[in-house]
C-alpha positions, 0 to 999 in steps of 0.5 A, a space after each residue: 296874121 298868116 305870113 309867107 316868108 322869103 329869105 335865105 341868109 342869117 340876116 333873113 333868119 333873124 327877122 323870121 325868128 322875130 316874126 314867129 316869136 311875136 305870134 304871127 304864123 309863118 305858113 310857108 318859107 321860100 329860100 334858095 336851094 341848098 348850096 355846097 360849102 365848107 372844106 368838104 363841099 357838102 350841101 348845106 341848108 340856108 339859115 332860113 330853111 334850118 329855122 323853118 324845119 325846126 318849126 315844121 314850116 313848109 319849105 319851097 326851094 325853086 331855083 327861079 320864080 319865073 314861070 316862063 323859064 327856058 329850062 323845063 325843070 326850073 319852069 316846072 318848079 316855079 309853076 309849082 311854087 306859084 300854085 302852092 302860093 295860090 292855094 294857101 291862105 296868107 295875109 302878107 308876104 315878107 321878103 328879106 335877102 331872098 336872092 331871087 326876083 319876085 315876078 309881077 305875078 307873085 307881087 299881084 298874088 300877095 296884093 289880092 283882096 284882103 292881103 297886104 302885099 309884099 314887104 321887104 327889109 332893106 339894109 339902108 335908108 332908101 333911096 341910098 344904096 339900093 341893090 345887093 350890097 348896101 352894108 358893104 358899100 356904106 362902109 366902103 364909102 365912109 358913110 356916117 349913118 345907115 339904117 333899115 327901110 321897111 319897103 312895100 315892094 314893087 317890080 323895080 329894084 328897091 324902088 317901092 314906097 317906104 313904110 317904116 325907117 330906122 337909123 343907125 350910126 356907123 362907127 369908125 371901127 365898124 366892119 360889115 360883120 358887126 354892122 350886119 348884126 346891128 342892122 339885122 336886129 333893127 330890121 327884125 324889130 321894124 318888120 314886127 312893128 309893121 306886121 303888128 300895126 297891120 294886124 291891129 288895123 293901125 294905118 301905116 303910111 307909105 312914102 314914095 322914095 325921093 328922086 334925089 339921092 339914089 345910089 346903087 350898091 353893086 354886088 361885091 366881087 372877089 376881084 375887089 378884094 386885093 388891096 391897092 396900097 397906092 390908095 389913101 390910108 382912109 380908103 384902104 381902112 374902109 375897104 378892109 372893114 367893108 370886105 369883112 367877112 366877104 371876100 376878105 381884103 388880100 395882099 401878097 408878101 413874099 409870094 404868099 397871099 394874106 388876108 386882112 380882117 381889121 384895121 384902123 387909122 393911127 391916133 397920131 400922124 407918122 411921117 416916113 419920108 423914104 417909105 413906099 406904099 405897102 411897106 411895113 413900117 413898125 410893129 404896134 403891140 398887136 398890130 403893124 403900121 403900113 405905108 399907104 399912098 397917102 398916110 399910114 394904116 394900122 393893120 390889126 388882124 390878119 390871116 395866113 393861107 390855111 391859118 386862123 385870124 390872129 393879131 397882125 404882129 403875130 402873123 408877121 413874126 416869121 416874115 420879120 425874121 426873114 426880111 429887113 424890109 417887108 412890103 405888101 404887093 398886089 399879085 
């Protein structure tokens, strides 16, 4: 089939590669405009654009798809994108972590006679965790399970009928980075099956989402990154793993802000009656034990300002020589 693909990050690019490899033809890629990133703040293309260019797939990068936008240049770009979609032949549209809202006019265009509509790969089992950050919020909330939903898109926020769902366990060691990879692989597999079934004329079932169990995964803010050591060890461990790789959990020690990249809960309970939240209690091989509001957490991997991610014990060696009592604090 001929597919229009809309997506931006690596999660989307993995699905795009799988679709192309399966034999379907991607006739257009829609992706976010190039953004400045890295130390040099150079313009960088999205992973979806990079793959599209590698395969000579046409690329459009409008800043918005709203044809009635007040900004004239953005409005013109949106109208040009709509006209391009109107002029080309395609059978279905696949949307994965695109970052722009698809107006009703484009949803209607993708559902015209002979077309199958818009399908979205969403990284949760809907209706749980609709919204921008389903992977991070699932870990932060301590969910034992998650998955991928292939959804027939409508005008709502992740409210369309599901056509295929795959489940996945969340291990106690899972970070958003590792779970991202597992879900991207699963999502790519499920969208290819959906497109193959459509191409072969196999009927796909569309199941309305239940009203019960709806939750929303709000966008992750940098302001959430700072650790509150008065929380329980369980809550802090979840947040450290949920915020890896973005925005990275942080806390200050001797006026320096450190990043925390990995952690776990100790296998044996330890009790330090005089310890205060944020206090470093002991070194554990490569990690360090830190007192929380309730319980103790083992920090496994940390990073100094301008440094690299290293074992937590190695990261704190210089501080260990300076202070008899080390305590992490909020700024």
